[in-house]
All heavy atoms as a GROMACS GRO file, in nm:
protein
  639
    1MET      N    1   0.087  -0.117  -0.007
    1MET     CA    2   0.008  -0.005  -0.001
    1MET      C    3   0.090   0.127   0.000
    1MET      O    4   0.185   0.131   0.088
    1MET     CB    5  -0.088  -0.001   0.127
    1MET     CG    6  -0.164   0.124   0.153
    1MET     SD    7  -0.276   0.102   0.287
    1MET     CE    8  -0.181   0.094   0.440
    2LYS      N    9   0.068   0.216  -0.095
    2LYS     CA   10   0.145   0.338  -0.102
    2LYS      C   11   0.058   0.450  -0.042
    2LYS      O   12  -0.045   0.468  -0.084
    2LYS     CB   13   0.188   0.366  -0.241
    2LYS     CG   14   0.277   0.489  -0.250
    2LYS     CD   15   0.330   0.514  -0.394
    2LYS     CE   16   0.418   0.633  -0.396
    2LYS     NZ   17   0.469   0.662  -0.528
    3VAL      N   18   0.119   0.520   0.051
    3VAL     CA   19   0.054   0.637   0.119
    3VAL      C   20   0.134   0.759   0.073
    3VAL      O   21   0.254   0.762   0.092
    3VAL     CB   22   0.049   0.614   0.271
    3VAL    CG1   23  -0.026   0.732   0.337
    3VAL    CG2   24  -0.013   0.488   0.312
    4SER      N   25   0.061   0.853   0.027
    4SER     CA   26   0.128   0.986  -0.004
    4SER      C   27   0.046   1.106   0.047
    4SER      O   28  -0.074   1.098   0.074
    4SER     CB   29   0.141   0.993  -0.164
    4SER     OG   30   0.020   0.981  -0.221
    5TRP      N   31   0.118   1.217   0.072
    5TRP     CA   32   0.057   1.335   0.117
    5TRP      C   33   0.136   1.462   0.077
    5TRP      O   34   0.237   1.447   0.014
    5TRP     CB   35   0.074   1.322   0.276
    5TRP     CG   36   0.206   1.306   0.330
    5TRP    CD1   37   0.301   1.409   0.360
    5TRP    CD2   38   0.281   1.193   0.350
    5TRP    NE1   39   0.414   1.354   0.401
    5TRP    CE2   40   0.402   1.218   0.396
    5TRP    CE3   41   0.244   1.045   0.336
    5TRP    CZ2   42   0.508   1.123   0.425
    5TRP    CZ3   43   0.337   0.955   0.366
    5TRP    CH2   44   0.461   0.991   0.414
    6LYS      N   45   0.076   1.572   0.102
    6LYS     CA   46   0.132   1.698   0.063
    6LYS      C   47   0.237   1.737   0.166
    6LYS      O   48   0.220   1.717   0.281
    6LYS     CB   49   0.021   1.804   0.049
    6LYS     CG   50  -0.067   1.793  -0.064
    6LYS     CD   51  -0.156   1.905  -0.088
    6LYS     CE   52  -0.249   1.887  -0.201
    6LYS     NZ   53  -0.350   1.997  -0.213
    7LYS      N   54   0.334   1.807   0.116
    7LYS     CA   55   0.446   1.846   0.203
    7LYS      C   56   0.418   1.961   0.296
    7LYS      O   57   0.339   2.054   0.249
    7LYS     CB   58   0.568   1.892   0.110
    7LYS     CG   59   0.694   1.914   0.187
    7LYS     CD   60   0.807   1.942   0.085
    7LYS     CE   61   0.934   1.972   0.157
    7LYS     NZ   62   1.046   1.989   0.069
    8ASP      N   63   0.455   1.961   0.418
    8ASP     CA   64   0.434   2.066   0.514
    8ASP      C   65   0.574   2.120   0.542
    8ASP      O   66   0.649   2.051   0.600
    8ASP     CB   67   0.369   2.005   0.645
    8ASP     CG   68   0.341   2.113   0.746
    8ASP    OD1   69   0.375   2.229   0.727
    8ASP    OD2   70   0.278   2.083   0.846
    9LYS      N   71   0.596   2.245   0.505
    9LYS     CA   72   0.725   2.306   0.517
    9LYS      C   73   0.775   2.322   0.658
    9LYS      O   74   0.886   2.320   0.685
    9LYS     CB   75   0.725   2.437   0.446
    9LYS     CG   76   0.723   2.429   0.293
    9LYS     CD   77   0.717   2.565   0.232
    9LYS     CE   78   0.705   2.556   0.082
    9LYS     NZ   79   0.690   2.690   0.013
   10LYS      N   80   0.681   2.335   0.744
   10LYS     CA   81   0.714   2.364   0.895
   10LYS      C   82   0.727   2.232   0.978
   10LYS      O   83   0.782   2.234   1.085
   10LYS     CB   84   0.604   2.446   0.957
   10LYS     CG   85   0.595   2.588   0.896
   10LYS     CD   86   0.483   2.663   0.965
   10LYS     CE   87   0.460   2.801   0.892
   10LYS     NZ   88   0.347   2.872   0.953
   11ALA      N   89   0.695   2.124   0.911
   11ALA     CA   90   0.700   1.993   0.983
   11ALA      C   91   0.835   1.931   0.993
   11ALA      O   92   0.931   1.962   0.911
   11ALA     CB   93   0.602   1.889   0.919
   12SER      N   94   0.856   1.856   1.103
   12SER     CA   95   0.985   1.782   1.120
   12SER      C   96   0.971   1.649   1.060
   12SER      O   97   1.074   1.584   1.019
   12SER     CB   98   1.021   1.775   1.262
   12SER     OG   99   1.037   1.894   1.322
   13GLY      N  100   0.855   1.597   1.056
   13GLY     CA  101   0.828   1.460   1.002
   13GLY      C  102   0.683   1.434   1.001
   13GLY      O  103   0.596   1.511   1.030
   14TYR      N  104   0.643   1.302   0.977
   14TYR     CA  105   0.501   1.265   0.959
   14TYR      C  106   0.479   1.135   1.029
   14TYR      O  107   0.576   1.048   1.052
   14TYR     CB  108   0.467   1.257   0.808
   14TYR     CG  109   0.498   1.376   0.729
   14TYR    CD1  110   0.616   1.389   0.666
   14TYR    CD2  111   0.400   1.478   0.718
   14TYR    CE1  112   0.640   1.495   0.589
   14TYR    CE2  113   0.432   1.588   0.646
   14TYR     CZ  114   0.550   1.609   0.580
   14TYR     OH  115   0.570   1.715   0.514
   15GLU      N  116   0.353   1.109   1.068
   15GLU     CA  117   0.305   0.985   1.140
   15GLU      C  118   0.194   0.932   1.048
   15GLU      O  119   0.092   0.995   1.019
   15GLU     CB  120   0.254   1.021   1.271
   15GLU     CG  121   0.323   0.954   1.380
   15GLU     CD  122   0.266   0.980   1.510
   15GLU    OE1  123   0.142   0.992   1.522
   15GLU    OE2  124   0.344   0.998   1.602
   16ILE      N  125   0.203   0.797   1.005
   16ILE     CA  126   0.114   0.733   0.926
   16ILE      C  127   0.045   0.627   1.027
   16ILE      O  128   0.121   0.548   1.074
   16ILE     CB  129   0.166   0.657   0.802
   16ILE    CG1  130   0.243   0.752   0.712
   16ILE    CG2  131   0.062   0.583   0.727
   16ILE    CD1  132   0.337   0.694   0.621
   17THR      N  133  -0.088   0.639   1.038
   17THR     CA  134  -0.153   0.545   1.116
   17THR      C  135  -0.258   0.458   1.035
   17THR      O  136  -0.329   0.515   0.951
   17THR     CB  137  -0.228   0.614   1.227
   17THR    OG1  138  -0.145   0.705   1.298
   17THR    CG2  139  -0.295   0.516   1.326
   18TYR      N  140  -0.255   0.332   1.047
   18TYR     CA  141  -0.344   0.241   0.978
   18TYR      C  142  -0.394   0.130   1.059
   18TYR      O  143  -0.332   0.092   1.157
   18TYR     CB  144  -0.273   0.193   0.848
   18TYR     CG  145  -0.160   0.101   0.871
   18TYR    CD1  146  -0.174  -0.038   0.864
   18TYR    CD2  147  -0.025   0.146   0.902
   18TYR    CE1  148  -0.069  -0.126   0.886
   18TYR    CE2  149   0.072   0.066   0.913
   18TYR     CZ  150   0.060  -0.076   0.907
   18TYR     OH  151   0.160  -0.158   0.935
   19SER      N  152  -0.513   0.083   1.015
   19SER     CA  153  -0.580  -0.022   1.096
   19SER      C  154  -0.683  -0.095   0.994
   19SER      O  155  -0.720  -0.038   0.904
   19SER     CB  156  -0.651   0.040   1.211
   19SER     OG  157  -0.725  -0.067   1.273
   20THR      N  158  -0.717  -0.211   1.037
   20THR     CA  159  -0.828  -0.285   0.967
   20THR      C  160  -0.966  -0.250   1.020
   20THR      O  161  -1.064  -0.279   0.955
   20THR     CB  162  -0.811  -0.432   0.976
   20THR    OG1  163  -0.802  -0.468   1.108
   20THR    CG2  164  -0.688  -0.475   0.909
   21LYS      N  165  -0.969  -0.168   1.130
   21LYS     CA  166  -1.093  -0.128   1.181
   21LYS      C  167  -1.106   0.022   1.171
   21LYS      O  168  -1.018   0.100   1.186
   21LYS     CB  169  -1.102  -0.168   1.331
   21LYS     CG  170  -1.103  -0.313   1.353
   21LYS     CD  171  -1.100  -0.346   1.496
   21LYS     CE  172  -1.084  -0.507   1.506
   21LYS     NZ  173  -1.064  -0.549   1.640
   22LYS      N  174  -1.232   0.069   1.144
   22LYS     CA  175  -1.256   0.206   1.128
   22LYS      C  176  -1.237   0.287   1.257
   22LYS      O  177  -1.204   0.412   1.251
   22LYS     CB  178  -1.407   0.227   1.084
   22LYS     CG  179  -1.432   0.361   1.011
   22LYS     CD  180  -1.564   0.363   0.953
   22LYS     CE  181  -1.587   0.494   0.876
   22LYS     NZ  182  -1.709   0.497   0.801
   23SER      N  183  -1.253   0.227   1.377
   23SER     CA  184  -1.234   0.289   1.500
   23SER      C  185  -1.081   0.304   1.533
   23SER      O  186  -1.045   0.356   1.638
   23SER     CB  187  -1.304   0.208   1.607
   23SER     OG  188  -1.251   0.082   1.625
   24PHE      N  189  -0.992   0.245   1.450
   24PHE     CA  190  -0.845   0.236   1.468
   24PHE      C  191  -0.805   0.167   1.600
   24PHE      O  192  -0.697   0.197   1.653
   24PHE     CB  193  -0.796   0.384   1.468
   24PHE     CG  194  -0.787   0.436   1.322
   24PHE    CD1  195  -0.891   0.503   1.270
   24PHE    CD2  196  -0.675   0.416   1.248
   24PHE    CE1  197  -0.878   0.554   1.145
   24PHE    CE2  198  -0.658   0.467   1.119
   24PHE     CZ  199  -0.761   0.540   1.066
   25LYS      N  200  -0.887   0.063   1.640
   25LYS     CA  201  -0.846  -0.021   1.747
   25LYS      C  202  -0.739  -0.118   1.690
   25LYS      O  203  -0.760  -0.169   1.577
   25LYS     CB  204  -0.961  -0.103   1.804
   25LYS     CG  205  -1.042  -0.019   1.908
   25LYS     CD  206  -1.144  -0.113   1.975
   25LYS     CE  207  -1.218  -0.036   2.086
   25LYS     NZ  208  -1.303  -0.115   2.160
   26GLY      N  209  -0.639  -0.151   1.758
   26GLY     CA  210  -0.524  -0.224   1.709
   26GLY      C  211  -0.452  -0.166   1.594
   26GLY      O  212  -0.406  -0.224   1.506
   27LYS      N  213  -0.443  -0.028   1.610
   27LYS     CA  214  -0.375   0.038   1.500
   27LYS      C  215  -0.225   0.026   1.499
   27LYS      O  216  -0.168  -0.018   1.606
   27LYS     CB  217  -0.405   0.191   1.522
   27LYS     CG  218  -0.344   0.254   1.643
   27LYS     CD  219  -0.373   0.398   1.663
   27LYS     CE  220  -0.308   0.449   1.796
   27LYS     NZ  221  -0.358   0.574   1.835
   28LYS      N  222  -0.165   0.058   1.385
   28LYS     CA  223  -0.009   0.058   1.374
   28LYS      C  224   0.029   0.192   1.327
   28LYS      O  225  -0.050   0.246   1.242
   28LYS     CB  226   0.032  -0.055   1.279
   28LYS     CG  227   0.006  -0.200   1.332
   28LYS     CD  228   0.068  -0.307   1.257
   28LYS     CE  229   0.031  -0.432   1.318
   28LYS     NZ  230   0.095  -0.545   1.243
   29THR      N  231   0.143   0.236   1.376
   29THR     CA  232   0.189   0.369   1.340
   29THR      C  233   0.331   0.363   1.285
   29THR      O  234   0.414   0.298   1.340
   29THR     CB  235   0.183   0.463   1.461
   29THR    OG1  236   0.056   0.464   1.509
   29THR    CG2  237   0.226   0.601   1.424
   30ILE      N  238   0.359   0.427   1.169
   30ILE     CA  239   0.482   0.444   1.111
   30ILE      C  240   0.528   0.591   1.128
   30ILE      O  241   0.446   0.677   1.084
   30ILE     CB  242   0.482   0.407   0.963
   30ILE    CG1  243   0.441   0.254   0.949
   30ILE    CG2  244   0.614   0.420   0.899
   30ILE    CD1  245   0.420   0.207   0.808
   31VAL      N  246   0.646   0.610   1.172
   31VAL     CA  247   0.705   0.750   1.182
   31VAL      C  248   0.798   0.776   1.070
   31VAL      O  249   0.892   0.695   1.050
   31VAL     CB  250   0.764   0.771   1.323
   31VAL    CG1  251   0.833   0.905   1.332
   31VAL    CG2  252   0.669   0.750   1.438
   32VAL      N  253   0.779   0.876   0.993
   32VAL     CA  254   0.871   0.926   0.886
   32VAL      C  255   0.936   1.043   0.942
   32VAL      O  256   0.876   1.151   0.967
   32VAL     CB  257   0.795   0.959   0.759
   32VAL    CG1  258   0.889   1.003   0.647
   32VAL    CG2  259   0.710   0.839   0.715
   33LYS      N  260   1.069   1.024   0.965
   33LYS     CA  261   1.141   1.138   1.033
   33LYS      C  262   1.199   1.246   0.951
   33LYS      O  263   1.255   1.343   1.002
   33LYS     CB  264   1.262   1.072   1.110
   33LYS     CG  265   1.218   0.985   1.228
   33LYS     CD  266   1.333   0.928   1.304
   33LYS     CE  267   1.283   0.853   1.422
   33LYS     NZ  268   1.389   0.787   1.500
   34SER      N  269   1.171   1.242   0.809
   34SER     CA  270   1.203   1.349   0.723
   34SER      C  271   1.092   1.428   0.667
   34SER      O  272   0.991   1.362   0.640
   34SER     CB  273   1.295   1.286   0.606
   34SER     OG  274   1.312   1.382   0.507
   35ASN      N  275   1.103   1.554   0.669
   35ASN     CA  276   0.988   1.629   0.610
   35ASN      C  277   0.994   1.645   0.460
   35ASN      O  278   0.911   1.689   0.393
   35ASN     CB  279   0.986   1.783   0.677
   35ASN     CG  280   1.094   1.873   0.614
   35ASN    OD1  281   1.197   1.821   0.578
   35ASN    ND2  282   1.059   1.998   0.611
   36LYS      N  283   1.108   1.590   0.404
   36LYS     CA  284   1.125   1.592   0.260
   36LYS      C  285   1.042   1.468   0.189
   36LYS      O  286   1.013   1.477   0.074
   36LYS     CB  287   1.273   1.589   0.214
   36LYS     CG  288   1.341   1.720   0.256
   36LYS     CD  289   1.485   1.708   0.227
   36LYS     CE  290   1.555   1.843   0.266
   36LYS     NZ  291   1.698   1.835   0.274
   37THR      N  292   1.023   1.376   0.265
   37THR     CA  293   0.952   1.252   0.221
   37THR      C  294   0.801   1.283   0.212
   37THR      O  295   0.754   1.335   0.302
   37THR     CB  296   0.974   1.131   0.314
   37THR    OG1  297   1.110   1.114   0.331
   37THR    CG2  298   0.915   1.002   0.265
   38THR      N  299   0.735   1.251   0.098
   38THR     CA  300   0.594   1.275   0.080
   38THR      C  301   0.518   1.144   0.052
   38THR      O  302   0.400   1.151   0.014
   38THR     CB  303   0.564   1.381  -0.025
   38THR    OG1  304   0.630   1.338  -0.152
   38THR    CG2  305   0.622   1.522   0.015
   39SER      N  306   0.578   1.035   0.051
   39SER     CA  307   0.516   0.901   0.029
   39SER      C  308   0.595   0.795   0.098
   39SER      O  309   0.709   0.813   0.128
   39SER     CB  310   0.497   0.877  -0.110
   39SER     OG  311   0.620   0.853  -0.170
   40LYS      N  312   0.511   0.692   0.136
   40LYS     CA  313   0.576   0.572   0.192
   40LYS      C  314   0.506   0.447   0.160
   40LYS      O  315   0.372   0.453   0.146
   40LYS     CB  316   0.565   0.591   0.348
   40LYS     CG  317   0.620   0.485   0.435
   40LYS     CD  318   0.766   0.484   0.446
   40LYS     CE  319   0.811   0.377   0.545
   40LYS     NZ  320   0.955   0.368   0.547
   41VAL      N  321   0.576   0.343   0.128
   41VAL     CA  322   0.513   0.212   0.099
   41VAL      C  323   0.501   0.124   0.224
   41VAL      O  324   0.601   0.104   0.291
   41VAL     CB  325   0.588   0.136  -0.012
   41VAL    CG1  326   0.530   0.006  -0.044
   41VAL    CG2  327   0.593   0.222  -0.139
   42VAL      N  328   0.383   0.086   0.258
   42VAL     CA  329   0.356   0.006   0.381
   42VAL      C  330   0.352  -0.146   0.340
   42VAL      O  331   0.277  -0.172   0.243
   42VAL     CB  332   0.233   0.041   0.450
   42VAL    CG1  333   0.211  -0.048   0.572
   42VAL    CG2  334   0.232   0.187   0.485
   43LYS      N  335   0.442  -0.230   0.381
   43LYS     CA  336   0.442  -0.364   0.344
   43LYS      C  337   0.388  -0.458   0.445
   43LYS      O  338   0.354  -0.415   0.557
   43LYS     CB  339   0.581  -0.408   0.304
   43LYS     CG  340   0.647  -0.324   0.190
   43LYS     CD  341   0.784  -0.368   0.154
   43LYS     CE  342   0.828  -0.289   0.030
   43LYS     NZ  343   0.962  -0.335  -0.011
   44LYS      N  344   0.385  -0.594   0.417
   44LYS     CA  345   0.339  -0.700   0.513
   44LYS      C  346   0.203  -0.675   0.548
   44LYS      O  347   0.162  -0.680   0.674
   44LYS     CB  348   0.435  -0.707   0.628
   44LYS     CG  349   0.574  -0.756   0.588
   44LYS     CD  350   0.658  -0.780   0.717
   44LYS     CE  351   0.797  -0.821   0.668
   44LYS     NZ  352   0.891  -0.838   0.784
   45LEU      N  353   0.105  -0.647   0.457
   45LEU     CA  354  -0.036  -0.638   0.484
   45LEU      C  355  -0.106  -0.759   0.440
   45LEU      O  356  -0.058  -0.827   0.341
   45LEU     CB  357  -0.088  -0.511   0.408
   45LEU     CG  358  -0.029  -0.377   0.442
   45LEU    CD1  359  -0.079  -0.269   0.353
   45LEU    CD2  360  -0.054  -0.346   0.589
   46THR      N  361  -0.225  -0.787   0.496
   46THR     CA  362  -0.298  -0.907   0.454
   46THR      C  363  -0.371  -0.870   0.331
   46THR      O  364  -0.437  -0.771   0.322
   46THR     CB  365  -0.401  -0.939   0.564
   46THR    OG1  366  -0.324  -0.952   0.692
   46THR    CG2  367  -0.472  -1.064   0.534
   47SER      N  368  -0.364  -0.963   0.237
   47SER     CA  369  -0.433  -0.941   0.103
   47SER      C  370  -0.584  -0.954   0.112
   47SER      O  371  -0.629  -1.021   0.211
   47SER     CB  372  -0.375  -1.041   0.002
   47SER     OG  373  -0.410  -1.171   0.035
   48LYS      N  374  -0.649  -0.886   0.032
   48LYS     CA  375  -0.797  -0.879   0.019
   48LYS      C  376  -0.861  -0.828   0.151
   48LYS      O  377  -0.975  -0.863   0.184
   48LYS     CB  378  -0.850  -1.026  -0.010
   48LYS     CG  379  -0.809  -1.072  -0.146
   48LYS     CD  380  -0.872  -1.196  -0.194
   48LYS     CE  381  -0.834  -1.223  -0.337
   48LYS     NZ  382  -0.770  -1.353  -0.360
   49LYS      N  383  -0.788  -0.743   0.221
   49LYS     CA  384  -0.837  -0.683   0.342
   49LYS      C  385  -0.854  -0.530   0.318
   49LYS      O  386  -0.790  -0.478   0.233
   49LYS     CB  387  -0.750  -0.700   0.450
   49LYS     CG  388  -0.774  -0.830   0.534
   49LYS     CD  389  -0.808  -0.801   0.666
   49LYS     CE  390  -0.835  -0.926   0.746
   49LYS     NZ  391  -0.896  -0.902   0.880
   50LYS      N  392  -0.943  -0.463   0.390
   50LYS     CA  393  -0.966  -0.326   0.383
   50LYS      C  394  -0.893  -0.260   0.492
   50LYS      O  395  -0.898  -0.300   0.609
   50LYS     CB  396  -1.118  -0.296   0.399
   50LYS     CG  397  -1.161  -0.160   0.342
   50LYS     CD  398  -1.304  -0.140   0.376
   50LYS     CE  399  -1.384  -0.192   0.263
   50LYS     NZ  400  -1.532  -0.151   0.276
   51TYR      N  401  -0.811  -0.154   0.459
   51TYR     CA  402  -0.738  -0.082   0.557
   51TYR      C  403  -0.786   0.069   0.563
   51TYR      O  404  -0.815   0.118   0.459
   51TYR     CB  405  -0.590  -0.079   0.529
   51TYR     CG  406  -0.526  -0.207   0.560
   51TYR    CD1  407  -0.530  -0.322   0.475
   51TYR    CD2  408  -0.467  -0.241   0.686
   51TYR    CE1  409  -0.471  -0.445   0.508
   51TYR    CE2  410  -0.406  -0.362   0.720
   51TYR     CZ  411  -0.410  -0.458   0.634
   51TYR     OH  412  -0.350  -0.578   0.664
   52PHE      N  413  -0.776   0.117   0.682
   52PHE     CA  414  -0.812   0.263   0.696
   52PHE      C  415  -0.683   0.336   0.736
   52PHE      O  416  -0.614   0.296   0.824
   52PHE     CB  417  -0.916   0.281   0.815
   52PHE     CG  418  -1.046   0.208   0.785
   52PHE    CD1  419  -1.068   0.079   0.827
   52PHE    CD2  420  -1.148   0.268   0.709
   52PHE    CE1  421  -1.194   0.010   0.794
   52PHE    CE2  422  -1.261   0.207   0.685
   52PHE     CZ  423  -1.282   0.082   0.721
   53VAL      N  424  -0.656   0.450   0.670
   53VAL     CA  425  -0.530   0.515   0.678
   53VAL      C  426  -0.549   0.668   0.714
   53VAL      O  427  -0.641   0.725   0.648
   53VAL     CB  428  -0.449   0.503   0.552
   53VAL    CG1  429  -0.310   0.562   0.566
   53VAL    CG2  430  -0.438   0.361   0.507
   54LYS      N  431  -0.461   0.720   0.800
   54LYS     CA  432  -0.464   0.868   0.820
   54LYS      C  433  -0.322   0.910   0.846
   54LYS      O  434  -0.243   0.829   0.898
   54LYS     CB  435  -0.560   0.907   0.922
   54LYS     CG  436  -0.531   0.843   1.067
   54LYS     CD  437  -0.650   0.882   1.160
   54LYS     CE  438  -0.628   0.813   1.298
   54LYS     NZ  439  -0.734   0.854   1.391
   55VAL      N  440  -0.299   1.043   0.814
   55VAL     CA  441  -0.157   1.089   0.826
   55VAL      C  442  -0.162   1.224   0.899
   55VAL      O  443  -0.265   1.294   0.887
   55VAL     CB  444  -0.093   1.115   0.685
   55VAL    CG1  445   0.042   1.174   0.695
   55VAL    CG2  446  -0.100   0.992   0.600
   56ARG      N  447  -0.065   1.245   0.981
   56ARG     CA  448  -0.047   1.382   1.049
   56ARG      C  449   0.100   1.421   1.049
   56ARG      O  450   0.186   1.336   1.050
   56ARG     CB  451  -0.108   1.384   1.186
   56ARG     CG  452  -0.038   1.306   1.289
   56ARG     CD  453  -0.100   1.314   1.426
   56ARG     NE  454  -0.041   1.231   1.526
   56ARG     CZ  455  -0.079   1.238   1.649
   56ARG    NH1  456  -0.175   1.313   1.690
   56ARG    NH2  457  -0.026   1.152   1.737
   57SER      N  458   0.124   1.550   1.060
   57SER     CA  459   0.262   1.601   1.065
   57SER      C  460   0.296   1.625   1.207
   57SER      O  461   0.211   1.645   1.292
   57SER     CB  462   0.274   1.721   0.982
   57SER     OG  463   0.194   1.826   1.028
   58TYR      N  464   0.424   1.639   1.235
   58TYR     CA  465   0.469   1.676   1.369
   58TYR      C  466   0.596   1.769   1.358
   58TYR      O  467   0.662   1.764   1.258
   58TYR     CB  468   0.494   1.559   1.456
   58TYR     CG  469   0.614   1.478   1.427
   58TYR    CD1  470   0.742   1.514   1.473
   58TYR    CD2  471   0.609   1.363   1.343
   58TYR    CE1  472   0.856   1.446   1.444
   58TYR    CE2  473   0.734   1.304   1.316
   58TYR     CZ  474   0.843   1.337   1.359
   58TYR     OH  475   0.959   1.260   1.328
   59LYS      N  476   0.606   1.860   1.456
   59LYS     CA  477   0.720   1.947   1.467
   59LYS      C  478   0.789   1.920   1.597
   59LYS      O  479   0.722   1.911   1.704
   59LYS     CB  480   0.667   2.095   1.470
   59LYS     CG  481   0.767   2.194   1.488
   59LYS     CD  482   0.856   2.228   1.365
   59LYS     CE  483   0.954   2.344   1.388
   59LYS     NZ  484   1.052   2.347   1.281
   60GLN      N  485   0.917   1.888   1.588
   60GLN     CA  486   1.001   1.860   1.704
   60GLN      C  487   1.087   1.974   1.738
   60GLN      O  488   1.173   2.017   1.662
   60GLN     CB  489   1.078   1.727   1.688
   60GLN     CG  490   1.147   1.683   1.813
   60GLN     CD  491   1.172   1.540   1.814
   60GLN    OE1  492   1.151   1.469   1.713
   60GLN    NE2  493   1.227   1.490   1.924
   61VAL      N  494   1.070   2.021   1.870
   61VAL     CA  495   1.157   2.129   1.919
   61VAL      C  496   1.214   2.067   2.040
   61VAL      O  497   1.143   2.050   2.147
   61VAL     CB  498   1.080   2.258   1.948
   61VAL    CG1  499   1.164   2.360   2.014
   61VAL    CG2  500   1.002   2.314   1.825
   62GLY      N  501   1.346   2.042   2.047
   62GLY     CA  502   1.412   1.974   2.158
   62GLY      C  503   1.350   1.837   2.176
   62GLY      O  504   1.358   1.752   2.081
   63LYS      N  505   1.295   1.801   2.288
   63LYS     CA  506   1.238   1.670   2.310
   63LYS      C  507   1.087   1.669   2.299
   63LYS      O  508   1.019   1.570   2.314
   63LYS     CB  509   1.280   1.609   2.456
   63LYS     CG  510   1.425   1.582   2.452
   63LYS     CD  511   1.458   1.523   2.601
   63LYS     CE  512   1.604   1.500   2.609
   63LYS     NZ  513   1.637   1.432   2.742
   64THR      N  514   1.030   1.788   2.272
   64THR     CA  515   0.885   1.801   2.265
   64THR      C  516   0.832   1.794   2.120
   64THR      O  517   0.885   1.861   2.032
   64THR     CB  518   0.849   1.938   2.325
   64THR    OG1  519   0.901   1.962   2.455
   64THR    CG2  520   0.686   1.953   2.324
   65LYS      N  521   0.735   1.710   2.102
   65LYS     CA  522   0.665   1.689   1.966
   65LYS      C  523   0.532   1.754   1.972
   65LYS      O  524   0.458   1.738   2.062
   65LYS     CB  525   0.658   1.544   1.937
   65LYS     CG  526   0.774   1.484   1.877
   65LYS     CD  527   0.730   1.344   1.827
   65LYS     CE  528   0.856   1.264   1.773
   65LYS     NZ  529   0.817   1.128   1.730
   66THR      N  530   0.505   1.839   1.874
   66THR     CA  531   0.381   1.901   1.856
   66THR      C  532   0.314   1.855   1.730
   66THR      O  533   0.379   1.855   1.628
   66THR     CB  534   0.384   2.058   1.846
   66THR    OG1  535   0.455   2.108   1.961
   66THR    CG2  536   0.251   2.123   1.852
   67TYR      N  537   0.190   1.793   1.746
   67TYR     CA  538   0.128   1.733   1.631
   67TYR      C  539   0.024   1.823   1.565
   67TYR      O  540  -0.043   1.895   1.623
   67TYR     CB  541   0.058   1.598   1.680
   67TYR     CG  542   0.155   1.492   1.732
   67TYR    CD1  543   0.191   1.482   1.867
   67TYR    CD2  544   0.226   1.416   1.641
   67TYR    CE1  545   0.274   1.392   1.909
   67TYR    CE2  546   0.315   1.318   1.688
   67TYR     CZ  547   0.340   1.306   1.823
   67TYR     OH  548   0.427   1.214   1.870
   68GLY      N  549   0.020   1.805   1.430
   68GLY     CA  550  -0.085   1.867   1.353
   68GLY      C  551  -0.217   1.771   1.351
   68GLY      O  552  -0.212   1.670   1.417
   69ALA      N  553  -0.314   1.818   1.296
   69ALA     CA  554  -0.447   1.746   1.281
   69ALA      C  555  -0.418   1.625   1.192
   69ALA      O  556  -0.343   1.635   1.092
   69ALA     CB  557  -0.555   1.835   1.238
   70TYR      N  558  -0.502   1.528   1.214
   70TYR     CA  559  -0.499   1.408   1.128
   70TYR      C  560  -0.564   1.446   0.988
   70TYR      O  561  -0.652   1.527   0.989
   70TYR     CB  562  -0.570   1.289   1.186
   70TYR     CG  563  -0.488   1.197   1.274
   70TYR    CD1  564  -0.510   1.196   1.410
   70TYR    CD2  565  -0.386   1.126   1.212
   70TYR    CE1  566  -0.428   1.120   1.497
   70TYR    CE2  567  -0.312   1.047   1.304
   70TYR     CZ  568  -0.329   1.043   1.439
   70TYR     OH  569  -0.256   0.961   1.516
   71SER      N  570  -0.529   1.378   0.887
   71SER     CA  571  -0.586   1.400   0.758
   71SER      C  572  -0.724   1.324   0.766
   71SER      O  573  -0.761   1.254   0.858
   71SER     CB  574  -0.510   1.336   0.647
   71SER     OG  575  -0.492   1.195   0.664
   72LYS      N  576  -0.811   1.340   0.656
   72LYS     CA  577  -0.930   1.263   0.644
   72LYS      C  578  -0.890   1.118   0.630
   72LYS      O  579  -0.784   1.081   0.568
   72LYS     CB  580  -1.007   1.299   0.528
   72LYS     CG  581  -1.069   1.439   0.536
   72LYS     CD  582  -1.149   1.468   0.419
   72LYS     CE  583  -1.207   1.609   0.421
   72LYS     NZ  584  -1.290   1.651   0.305
   73VAL      N  585  -0.972   1.023   0.679
   73VAL     CA  586  -0.940   0.880   0.674
   73VAL      C  587  -0.970   0.832   0.538
   73VAL      O  588  -1.075   0.854   0.484
   73VAL     CB  589  -1.029   0.808   0.780
   73VAL    CG1  590  -1.008   0.657   0.767
   73VAL    CG2  591  -1.008   0.850   0.925
   74LYS      N  592  -0.877   0.764   0.485
   74LYS     CA  593  -0.888   0.699   0.355
   74LYS      C  594  -0.900   0.552   0.365
   74LYS      O  595  -0.836   0.494   0.452
   74LYS     CB  596  -0.767   0.741   0.263
   74LYS     CG  597  -0.748   0.881   0.232
   74LYS     CD  598  -0.837   0.924   0.129
   74LYS     CE  599  -0.820   1.065   0.083
   74LYS     NZ  600  -0.911   1.116  -0.011
   75THR      N  601  -0.979   0.492   0.281
   75THR     CA  602  -0.999   0.345   0.276
   75THR      C  603  -0.921   0.294   0.158
   75THR      O  604  -0.942   0.335   0.054
   75THR     CB  605  -1.156   0.316   0.268
   75THR    OG1  606  -1.221   0.383   0.379
   75THR    CG2  607  -1.176   0.166   0.292
   76VAL      N  608  -0.850   0.181   0.189
   76VAL     CA  609  -0.776   0.119   0.085
   76VAL      C  610  -0.798  -0.026   0.087
   76VAL      O  611  -0.792  -0.091   0.198
   76VAL     CB  612  -0.613   0.144   0.108
   76VAL    CG1  613  -0.541   0.074   0.003
   76VAL    CG2  614  -0.587   0.286   0.108
   77LYS      N  615  -0.821  -0.085  -0.027
   77LYS     CA  616  -0.845  -0.232  -0.035
   77LYS      C  617  -0.721  -0.294  -0.106
   77LYS      O  618  -0.678  -0.251  -0.206
   77LYS     CB  619  -0.968  -0.256  -0.129
   77LYS     CG  620  -0.992  -0.406  -0.161
   77LYS     CD  621  -1.111  -0.462  -0.076
   77LYS     CE  622  -1.118  -0.608  -0.109
   77LYS     NZ  623  -1.246  -0.667  -0.078
   78VAL      N  624  -0.655  -0.383  -0.024
   78VAL     CA  625  -0.533  -0.448  -0.066
   78VAL      C  626  -0.563  -0.558  -0.155
   78VAL      O  627  -0.655  -0.643  -0.138
   78VAL     CB  628  -0.452  -0.501   0.056
   78VAL    CG1  629  -0.326  -0.571   0.018
   78VAL    CG2  630  -0.426  -0.380   0.148
   79LYS      N  631  -0.491  -0.564  -0.276
   79LYS     CA  632  -0.521  -0.669  -0.375
   79LYS      C  633  -0.465  -0.803  -0.332
   79LYS      O  634  -0.363  -0.807  -0.254
   79LYS     CB  635  -0.455  -0.638  -0.512
   79LYS     CG  636  -0.529  -0.513  -0.572
   79LYS     CD  637  -0.475  -0.487  -0.701
   79LYS     CE  638  -0.541  -0.368  -0.771
   79LYS     NZ  639  -0.491  -0.319  -0.895
   0.00000   0.00000   0.00000
């Protein structure tokens, strides 16, 4: 599954959250530590399943992370 998003110039990185449930119970999160990256391929998914995906940016100052709002939830059917 390839996830892509628009670049946020002020961000330090991005967080991709995905789950097989719409409520995001049992979710998995991938952290992209570069703000230059605008897409990521998520591997090791179960075929013929529906996944719900959302992305948000974060800005790191020192040890503190400030998060942006999540994107709209997208539904993806894995072949």
